[in-house]
C-alpha positions as CSV (number, residue, x, y, z in Angstrom):
1,M,0.0,0.0,0.0
2,L,1.3,3.4,-0.9
3,T,0.4,6.6,0.9
4,I,1.6,10.1,0.1
5,L,1.4,12.8,2.7
6,K,1.8,16.5,2.1
7,R,3.9,18.1,4.8
8,S,5.2,21.5,5.7
9,R,8.8,22.0,6.5
10,A,10.1,24.4,9.2
11,N,11.2,26.9,6.5
12,G,7.6,27.0,5.1
13,S,8.3,24.9,2.0
14,T,6.2,21.8,1.1
15,A,7.5,18.2,1.1
16,Y,5.9,15.0,0.1
17,Q,6.4,11.8,2.2
18,A,5.8,8.5,0.5
19,L,5.0,5.6,2.9
20,V,5.0,2.0,1.7
21,R,3.7,-0.8,3.8
22,V,3.3,-4.5,2.9
23,K,1.0,-6.6,4.9
24,R,0.7,-10.4,5.0
25,K,-2.1,-12.1,7.0
26,G,-2.9,-8.8,8.7
27,K,0.7,-8.1,9.9
28,I,3.1,-5.5,8.5
29,V,6.1,-7.4,7.1
30,Y,7.8,-4.4,5.4
31,S,7.6,-0.7,5.9
32,E,9.6,2.2,4.4
33,S,9.2,5.9,4.1
34,R,11.0,8.6,2.2
35,T,10.6,12.4,1.7
36,F,10.7,14.1,-1.7
37,D,10.5,17.7,-2.8
38,R,7.9,17.0,-5.6
39,E,4.8,15.0,-5.5
40,R,5.5,13.4,-8.8
41,L,8.8,12.0,-7.5
42,A,7.0,10.6,-4.5
43,Q,4.5,8.8,-6.6
44,A,7.2,7.2,-8.8
């Protein structure tokens, strides 16, 4: 599952955080997040 969050940085600029979680039998087996400057990069 991919989730993209729009976040504000301390200096007022906008960042996009991509969260990836893989579940098997209801339990999270893999989770990773990364922050990008542009939403299109976060989706890729």
